[in-house]
MDTraj code that builds the backbone (N, CA, C; nanometers):
import mdtraj as md
import numpy as np

residues = "MET LEU ILE VAL ASP GLU VAL GLY TYR THR PRO PHE ASP ALA ALA THR ALA GLY LEU PHE PHE GLN LEU VAL ALA HIS ARG TYR GLU ARG ALA SER LEU ILE VAL THR SER ASP ARG PRO LEU GLY ARG TRP ASP GLU VAL PHE GLY ALA SER ALA PRO ALA LEU THR ASP ARG LEU ALA HIS HIS ALA GLU LEU VAL ARG LEU ASP GLY ASP SER TYR ARG THR ARG ARG THR THR SER ALA TRP ALA GLU".split()
xyz = np.array([
    [0.9139, -0.3313, 1.0822],
    [0.8756, -0.4076, 0.9654],
    [0.8973, -0.3200, 0.8430],
    [0.9713, -0.3735, 0.7481],
    [0.9934, -0.3057, 0.6209],
    [0.9426, -0.3973, 0.5107],
    [0.8641, -0.3420, 0.4198],
    [0.8119, -0.4180, 0.3064],
    [0.8710, -0.3588, 0.1787],
    [0.9342, -0.4447, 0.0989],
    [0.9914, -0.4040, -0.0294],
    [0.9148, -0.4812, -0.1364],
    [0.8423, -0.4099, -0.2203],
    [0.7513, -0.4711, -0.3164],
    [0.8132, -0.4759, -0.4560],
    [0.7855, -0.5840, -0.5269],
    [0.8219, -0.6040, -0.6673],
    [0.9727, -0.5991, -0.6935],
    [1.0496, -0.6621, -0.6070],
    [1.1942, -0.6716, -0.6283],
    [1.2187, -0.7562, -0.7528],
    [1.3020, -0.7067, -0.8402],
    [1.3338, -0.7798, -0.9617],
    [1.2493, -0.7412, -1.0804],
    [1.1584, -0.6473, -1.0618],
    [1.0761, -0.6025, -1.1738],
    [1.1644, -0.5464, -1.2844],
    [1.2656, -0.4709, -1.2438],
    [1.3673, -0.4236, -1.3374],
    [1.5045, -0.4589, -1.2800],
    [1.6026, -0.4849, -1.3652],
    [1.7366, -0.5183, -1.3145],
    [1.7975, -0.4017, -1.2365],
    [1.8778, -0.4343, -1.1365],
    [1.9492, -0.3344, -1.0571],
    [2.0886, -0.3174, -1.1165],
    [2.1363, -0.1936, -1.1224],
    [2.2771, -0.1762, -1.1585],
    [2.3610, -0.2171, -1.0378],
    [2.4919, -0.2245, -1.0548],
    [2.5794, -0.2749, -0.9481],
    [2.5684, -0.1918, -0.8208],
    [2.5584, -0.0599, -0.8343],
    [2.5496, 0.0265, -0.7160],
    [2.4188, 0.0039, -0.6408],
    [2.3086, -0.0075, -0.7129],
    [2.1789, -0.0296, -0.6495],
    [2.1727, -0.1676, -0.5865],
    [2.2273, -0.2682, -0.6539],
    [2.2322, -0.4031, -0.5963],
    [2.3123, -0.4019, -0.4670],
    [2.4218, -0.3276, -0.4652],
    [2.5023, -0.3160, -0.3442],
    [2.4261, -0.2503, -0.2307],
    [2.3493, -0.1465, -0.2609],
    [2.2683, -0.0797, -0.1585],
    [2.1601, -0.1720, -0.1040],
    [2.0958, -0.2483, -0.1940],
    [1.9921, -0.3409, -0.1475],
    [2.0537, -0.4496, -0.0601],
    [2.1708, -0.4985, -0.0983],
    [2.2394, -0.5972, -0.0158],
    [2.2696, -0.5395, 0.1226],
    [2.3160, -0.4155, 0.1285],
    [2.3442, -0.3519, 0.2578],
    [2.2184, -0.3417, 0.3429],
    [2.1064, -0.3090, 0.2803],
    [1.9792, -0.3015, 0.3528],
    [1.9435, -0.4371, 0.4124],
    [1.9496, -0.5414, 0.3299],
    [1.9160, -0.6764, 0.3765],
    [2.0143, -0.7205, 0.4843],
    [2.1422, -0.6973, 0.4631],
    [2.2437, -0.7378, 0.5608],
    [2.2251, -0.6649, 0.6934],
    [2.1879, -0.5371, 0.6873],
    [2.1671, -0.4598, 0.8099],
    [2.0485, -0.5134, 0.8901],
    [1.9433, -0.5552, 0.8217],
    [1.8230, -0.6036, 0.8896],
    [1.8303, -0.7524, 0.9234],
    [1.9266, -0.8233, 0.8648],
    [1.9401, -0.9680, 0.8835],
    [1.9502, -1.0020, 1.0320],
    [1.8602, -1.0860, 1.0778],
    [1.8512, -1.1334, 1.2163],
    [1.8318, -1.0204, 1.3178],
    [1.7871, -0.9029, 1.2724],
    [1.7614, -0.7912, 1.3632],
    [1.6195, -0.7379, 1.3531],
    [1.5661, -0.7335, 1.2308],
    [1.4362, -0.6706, 1.2109],
    [1.3615, -0.7421, 1.0986],
    [1.2307, -0.7289, 1.1009],
    [1.1458, -0.7965, 1.0026],
    [1.1557, -0.7302, 0.8662],
    [1.1513, -0.8147, 0.7645],
    [1.1588, -0.7684, 0.6267],
    [1.0691, -0.8576, 0.5419],
    [0.9811, -0.7957, 0.4663],
    [0.8974, -0.8676, 0.3699],
    [0.9395, -0.8209, 0.2313],
    [0.9658, -0.9170, 0.1436],
    [1.0061, -0.8864, 0.0065],
    [0.9113, -0.9596, -0.0868],
    [0.8558, -0.8874, -0.1842],
    [0.7743, -0.9523, -0.2864],
    [0.8491, -0.9467, -0.4190],
    [0.8313, -1.0518, -0.4984],
    [0.8967, -1.0592, -0.6282],
    [0.8227, -1.1588, -0.7155],
    [0.8247, -1.1344, -0.8449],
    [0.7667, -1.2327, -0.9363],
    [0.8726, -1.3304, -0.9867],
    [0.9952, -1.3180, -0.9366],
    [1.1043, -1.4078, -0.9754],
    [1.1368, -1.5036, -0.8620],
    [1.1593, -1.6300, -0.8942],
    [1.2073, -1.7223, -0.7901],
    [1.3501, -1.6843, -0.7501],
    [1.3889, -1.7186, -0.6291],
    [1.5228, -1.6837, -0.5802],
    [1.6327, -1.7348, -0.6727],
    [1.6101, -1.8471, -0.7386],
    [1.7096, -1.9038, -0.8284],
    [1.7380, -1.8200, -0.9519],
    [1.6539, -1.7204, -0.9785],
    [1.6750, -1.6331, -1.0948],
    [1.7152, -1.4911, -1.0542],
    [1.7464, -1.4715, -0.9268],
    [1.7826, -1.3372, -0.8824],
    [1.9176, -1.2922, -0.9352],
    [1.9985, -1.3838, -0.9874],
    [2.1247, -1.3419, -1.0485],
    [2.0987, -1.2532, -1.1697],
    [1.9826, -1.2677, -1.2332],
    [1.9459, -1.1840, -1.3471],
    [1.9243, -1.0389, -1.3046],
    [1.8914, -1.0187, -1.1794],
    [1.8637, -0.8852, -1.1269],
    [1.9839, -0.8284, -1.0522],
    [2.0479, -0.9130, -0.9697],
    [2.1504, -0.8652, -0.8777],
    [2.2924, -0.9054, -0.9143],
    [2.3095, -0.9845, -1.0175],
    [2.4429, -1.0251, -1.0593],
    [2.5175, -1.0989, -0.9496],
    [2.6412, -1.0581, -0.9259],
    [2.7292, -1.1276, -0.8314],
    [2.6807, -1.1203, -0.6869],
    [2.5962, -1.0235, -0.6543],
    [2.5438, -1.0108, -0.5174],
    [2.4350, -1.1135, -0.4864],
    [2.3786, -1.1771, -0.5884],
    [2.2622, -1.2637, -0.5703],
    [2.2822, -1.3772, -0.4702],
    [2.3901, -1.4552, -0.4760],
    [2.4020, -1.5668, -0.3806],
    [2.4018, -1.5226, -0.2343],
    [2.4781, -1.4204, -0.2011],
    [2.4822, -1.3735, -0.0621],
    [2.3491, -1.3118, -0.0218],
    [2.2867, -1.2416, -0.1137],
    [2.1586, -1.1775, -0.0858],
    [2.0494, -1.2809, -0.0616],
    [2.0375, -1.3780, -0.1513],
    [1.9331, -1.4793, -0.1351],
    [1.9594, -1.5675, -0.0140],
    [2.0863, -1.5893, 0.0196],
    [2.1194, -1.6666, 0.1391],
    [2.0632, -1.5993, 0.2636],
    [2.0822, -1.4688, 0.2755],
    [2.0319, -1.3959, 0.3916],
    [1.8799, -1.3872, 0.3916],
    [1.8220, -1.3690, 0.2737],
    [1.6763, -1.3593, 0.2675],
    [1.6087, -1.4931, 0.2977],
    [1.6654, -1.6022, 0.2498],
    [1.6018, -1.7331, 0.2673],
    [1.6197, -1.7894, 0.4082],
    [1.7275, -1.7512, 0.4763],
    [1.7526, -1.8009, 0.6117],
    [1.6466, -1.7436, 0.7053],
    [1.5803, -1.8265, 0.7800],
    [1.4718, -1.7886, 0.8720],
    [1.3458, -1.7412, 0.7989],
    [1.3366, -1.7619, 0.6692],
    [1.2248, -1.7069, 0.5921],
    [1.1055, -1.8007, 0.5890],
    [0.9919, -1.7409, 0.5711],
    [0.8700, -1.8118, 0.5343],
    [0.8441, -1.7728, 0.3894],
    [0.8659, -1.8658, 0.2981],
    [0.8430, -1.8375, 0.1574],
    [0.6987, -1.8707, 0.1235],
    [0.6305, -1.7754, 0.0644],
    [0.4906, -1.7923, 0.0266],
    [0.4822, -1.7744, -0.1237],
    [0.4361, -1.8773, -0.1907],
    [0.4234, -1.8709, -0.3363],
    [0.2768, -1.8495, -0.3713],
    [0.2513, -1.7502, -0.4521],
    [0.1166, -1.7209, -0.4988],
    [0.1124, -1.7458, -0.6486],
    [0.0253, -1.8331, -0.6904],
    [0.0094, -1.8619, -0.8325],
    [-0.1226, -1.8035, -0.8806],
    [-0.1283, -1.7733, -1.0076],
    [-0.2525, -1.7242, -1.0649],
    [-0.2283, -1.6006, -1.1496],
    [-0.3356, -1.5531, -1.2068],
    [-0.3288, -1.4344, -1.2909],
    [-0.3072, -1.3099, -1.2060],
    [-0.2519, -1.2095, -1.2678],
    [-0.2313, -1.0813, -1.2014],
    [-0.3658, -1.0220, -1.1614],
    [-0.3732, -0.9735, -1.0397],
    [-0.4956, -0.9091, -0.9926],
    [-0.5261, -0.7865, -1.0785],
    [-0.4240, -0.7090, -1.1117],
    [-0.4447, -0.5889, -1.1926],
    [-0.4950, -0.6249, -1.3320],
    [-0.4333, -0.7249, -1.3934],
    [-0.4742, -0.7664, -1.5270],
    [-0.6157, -0.8214, -1.5261],
    [-0.6485, -0.9000, -1.4265],
    [-0.7818, -0.9584, -1.4167],
    [-0.8874, -0.8484, -1.4069],
    [-0.8630, -0.7474, -1.3254],
    [-0.9591, -0.6374, -1.3104],
    [-0.9703, -0.5577, -1.4394],
    [-0.8575, -0.5310, -1.5042],
    [-0.8574, -0.4528, -1.6269],
    [-0.9280, -0.5281, -1.7383],
    [-0.8987, -0.6570, -1.7516],
    [-0.9622, -0.7387, -1.8549],
    [-1.1129, -0.7410, -1.8358],
    [-1.1589, -0.7539, -1.7128],
    [-1.3027, -0.7532, -1.6848],
    [-1.3646, -0.6198, -1.7230],
    [-1.2973, -0.5105, -1.6920],
    [-1.3496, -0.3778, -1.7238],
    [-1.3564, -0.3567, -1.8744],
    [-1.2559, -0.4059, -1.9484],
    [-1.2570, -0.3908, -2.0935],
    [-1.3678, -0.4732, -2.1578],
    [-1.4044, -0.5836, -2.0960],
    [-1.5067, -0.6717, -2.1526],
    [-1.6468, -0.6128, -2.1369],
    [-1.6628, -0.5220, -2.0446],
    [-1.7967, -0.4645, -2.0182],
    [-1.8353, -0.3626, -2.1213],
])
top = md.Topology()
chain = top.add_chain()
for i, resn in enumerate(residues, 1):
    res = top.add_residue(resn, chain, resSeq=i)
    for name in ("N", "CA", "C"):
        top.add_atom(name, md.element.get_by_symbol(name[0]), res)
traj = md.Trajectory(xyz[None], top)
């Protein structure tokens, strides 16, 4: 099991996008992978450019997509602490 957190927080350059694609392709249908992101798959072209369609295709195939809505846990805790 590999967990990759906050994918898309910052854009990937072409070399990094290529490496991430290789990682996903290597694990595709072989090993478990959990990816978290605040971007929907439809906006991954903003992060991965031309690699996005092939990357999201592999990630979405056999996937369980879980959407979490709400305020940031970190922001909520910080805001509460500042209010005290």
